[in-house]
N, C-alpha and C positions, 0 to 999 in steps of 0.2 A: 570648576576656577581651572583646574588643569586642561580639559579641552576648551575651554572658552581662551586660552591664550593661543597665539600665534606659536606657528609650528616651529619656528626657530628660538625661543624663548621655552620652549617646553623642553627643545633639547639640549639646551645649555641645565636647566634645571633636572633633568635626568641625567645630565653628564656627571653632576657634581658628586650625585647621587652616588653611580655607578664606579666614580671614582676613589670615592671614600671605602667601598665596599672592596674594590682593588687593593687600595693602603692595606685593610684588616689580611687578605690574602696576604701580602707581599712579607708580613710581618709576621704572617704563622708561616714562611716556610722559612724564614730569618730565624725564629725560633726553634724549627725546629732542628735547626742544624747541618742539615743536609740540601746546599743550594742547588745543586744539581747543574754543575758549571759544564756546559759545553762547549766548542767554537763551531759559531753556526754555521760556516761554510762546510764543515766536513763533518758537522751532526755526531761530532762524539767527541769524549774530555778531552779538554786541552791536557797538554805534556806535561809530566811532571817538571821539567825543567819552567816552562812558563811561569805556572803557578808559582812555584820556588823565586822568580824573577819578578812576578807583581807582588808578593808580600812583601821580600825584600825591600822592594823600592819603594811601598809604601809605607815600612815603618822607616826607613834612614829619606822621607819626605823626597825622595829623588823617582818616581814612578817611570816602570819600564817602558819604552818606545818601542811599540809597534802593532799591530792592528787593533783596532778596538773592535773585534768578531765575536766577545764573550757573553754567552745566552745564558741565564739561570731558570729553575724552573718559577720562579717569582715574576722575572719579563712574561712565560709563557700564560702561566695562570691568573695574570693580570690582564694579560690581554684577552685571554679567551671569556673571562667574566666582564669587560667591557661594550668588546664584539656583542656577545650573545643578550646582553639586558639593554642597546640600545638599537639589535636588530631587531628583538622580540617589538617594543614598543615605537620603531619607526621603522614598519618594513619598507623595505627599497630602497632605505640612504645609500649613500656609497659612503662605507671605512673601509680608511687605508690606515693597518696599521704598521709596527716596524717590524715582526715576528713575522717569519713565514705563515702562510695560512692555516687556520688552526679552526678553522669551521665543521672538520670532520672528526674534531674530538669531544668527547661527549662532556658535557656542563655541566657539573653539581647542580640542581636545584633552586640550590640557597646562594648561590653566584648570580643568577638572574634578578639582577636588580628592578622593580617595579615603582618604587616610590621615586619622586622628586622633591627638590630641594623649593620649601613653601617660599620661602622671602624672593628668590628670583621669578616663579611664576607670578606674583603679583606686580612686578616690574611693565611699566610699560613700553612697549616694544617698538624702537626708533620705528617711524614712518618705514625709511627704505628695506626696510626685513618683513614688516607688516605679512607681503602678500609670496615669500618665500615657498617654496613647496619643495618635495625631496629631491627634485632634479635638478634645483638650484644650491640645493647643499652635500659638502663633502665634509665628513670627518676623518681628521688627522690624529692616530693615537699613540703615542710613546708610551707602553706599560711600565715601562721603567725607566728612564730617565737616570744616568749614570751609573750604566751597569760596572763596568771597572769599580767605581768607589764603594760599592755596594758587597762587589766581591772582596775589597779590603780595609771594612768597617768605616769605611768615611759615608755614615749612615744621613746626617744632615747635610748632603749633597743632592741624598735620593731624592726623584719627584717623579709622579705620573704626570702625564699632558692629557688633555683633550682638546682640542684645535678644531672648532666650526667654522670654516668660511662658507661665506654664501657668494653665490658670484664673482665664485676666486678668489676673494677679497676673503683676511683672516681677521674673522670681528668677532666671536665669541672664545674666550677661553677658560680654561678649567687647568691649574697645576695644584695636585696634591702634595701635600709633603710627609710622606706617613710616619716618619720617626719625629715630627716634631714633637715637644715636648713643652706642655703648657707649666708644669711643675718648675724643667728647668731653666726656664725662663725668668721665671718668678723665681729661684733660686730656693727651691724646695724638691725633696725628692719624688712628690707626689704630682701628677696631674693626666691630664688625658693624652696619648698619642695620637699624633696625628692632626694636620688642619690643612686646611682647604681657600683656595683667593680664587677669585674666580673675576671673569672682566665681560663687559659688554661695549664695544665701540656706542657711544652715540646713546650709554645709558647708565655707564660708572663701574663702581669695581665696589667687590666687598667680599669680606675675610680677611681682612688690613686694612692698617693706616699707611696712607699713601706716605712717604717722607721725603728729602732730598739730605745731600752731604750738604753740611753745614760750612757756610764761611765758602773761602776761595780753592778749596781746599781741590785736587782733579787726582782722582781715586779711580781708576783701570782694574777690569777682570778680563779675565782671559784663561784660557785651559791650564792644567797644571801635567796634562801626560802628552800633548802634542805640539810644543812651545820650542817650532822650527826656527830657522834665520828668518823667516817673510815675517810670523808672528812677531817674533821680539822687534824686528825696527821700528813695526807699527806702534807698538806701546814704548818704544824709546823717544818715539817721535812729539809723542805727545807730553814729554817731561811728567811723567805724570810723582804725585808726592807721595803714594803706595799703590801697588799692585795687587789685585787679589785674585791668587792661579786658585780655580777651584773645577770640580768637575761640575760635569751636567749643566748643557743651554739652561734648563729651566732654572738650577737653583742662580746661574748666573744673572739673568732676568731679574729674580726675587732680590737678588742683590742692589738692584736699579732701583726696583720697588716699595725696598723700606729704606731708602737712603743712605745703605750704605759704600753704595759708586757711582759711579756720574757716568760711566759707557762701560760695554760691552763689547769688545771687540774680538773678532777670528777672521784675518785677511785674505782666507783659503779656504779649499773646498776640504767639507769634513762632513758638516751636519748635514743632517734631511729634513727634511720638510716636516715629517712629523717631531723634529725637537725646534720648531720654530713655531708652529702656527700658533698652538694656545699660548706662550709669551711676548708673542707679536700682539695678539687680540688682546689681551690685560694690559698690557705696556699702552698700546694705543688708546683704551679706556682710561688710563691715566696722566694722558697726556703726554707720553714720550713717545716714542719712534724706532723702527726695528725695520732697517731695510739689505740691500746688498752691499758694497764696500763701493760701488757707484752710484748709490742714493735712490736705486730701482726696490720699488716693492715685488715681493715673489706672486711669484699666481700659483693660488692653490687647487686651481683644476684637479679632475679626479685620474685626467691624462697626461699631466704635467710629470718634469724627468722632476724624481724624491729629491735627488741631491743640489744643495744649494752650493753652487760650481763658483761663485762670485763672492764667496763669504758672509759671514755677519757682520753687521753693526747695529749696535743700539744703544739708546743715547735716552736718558730719564728723563729730559725735556728738549723735547720736539726744537723747541727752537736753538738746542745747541748742535743739531744732527748738521747742519750747516759745515760748520767752525771743523768739527773732527773730518768730515768726510774732505777739506780743505788738505788739512794739515796732515792727513795720512796719503792723498795723492802728490803729492809732493818728496816721500821720500820713497813709495813701496807701491807696485803695479797690483791690482788683486786679481787674483786665479781666476782663471778660466779654462 
């Protein structure tokens, strides 16, 4: 079955299995208690003062404003698992991960996933992707989206993102939420940790039941840790009934997928292609839309600039997108 499915479908199916394993690794790191936090660009533990500011800010629900450059053992290990797994199954495919090159680091044998999601393998591949080759595909990986929230204990904000682009467009996406508990959702103390949402543009979604905000309420989600005057102006322009300030691009788009928010906006640079590739694909597969603040789609080519310089606007319903673009354009200019 696996070998008879087109390459694109097999890659989505394998990405689901890899994301599930990476989620287990992220939970294991948290369970051990030593997150192995370092500042990415100095490759050393962050200062005691910075860690204290982060912790105090989280307790007061007033996140510390500063460069988001933390990395944990969860980030590093999850990326090694995902890249090793996909590279083993699909030699030659271009995989771009958020963390620096980890290919020289040894990967435990049980981290290399060789299984695939059987449900996705059985899906009929949309015609436009049936002939996609390794050269047509780029995989964008955020092994732990919401690192700051991971270190601060906001574990429901944390996601693992694997986006699959075919000919530069985000068309396959996997969003794994490692600390989601089915028991918590049902009001019990028991339940399985972790869940995986996926989407294929032209074929549908899985792992969740799409929903939309009820009635005429306008609920906007945006950043909890980088609320600049530009971001605030964009949010205020929408005259929202409610604003949800949460961490992680994956988590924000999940709020749209599950009917908890109408739109996600971040009208300035800050996110990267690995933050948006998977969420964009799942959202589009559901009938939503994600673009920059001008309404343009980002390219996910392997040689593109990884930074989303012109911000992000995502809407649960594609038909609402133009309305949000128009209102925002009247009050704030996108960053460039």
